[in-house]
C-alpha positions, 0 to 999 in steps of 0.5 A: 468521533470528531469532525475537522474541516479539510478542503482537499478530502471528503468523507465520500473520498475516504469511505467510497460513499456517494455523498458529495459536497461534504468538506469534512473528515473525521478523526478517531482514536486508535481504539475507535479505529480498531472497533470500526475495522470489522465494518469495513469492506475487504477493499477498504481494509486493503486500502487502509493497510496500503496507506499505512504501509506507505507512511512507513516506506520512503518513496523511491528515488527517480533513479531507483524507480527507473531501475525497477521499471527497467527490470520489470520491462526486461522480465515482461520481455523474457519471463523465463529469465526469472529464478523461482524463489525456492531456487534462489533461497537454495543458492543463497543458503549454499553461498552464505552458510559456509 
């Protein structure tokens, strides 16, 4: 492993350790990352997956974010308005399989 200085992150922040004051993060090869995965906790692996997915997904625009929030609030107010997934799949199949 190579250590490289970064002023804004520490190994403690990355690994959740209580070691403070260290101003370095490590860089690992892909094979080293794969070899270390079993040593991570479930929550660390989940965080790793979320961060990796975030890299591939562009952030929502403010307009899209507002739409999502509005729809979530509408759902919270009236959860019975939701359509179960299987029912929606049936509707879509009948509509587009003609």
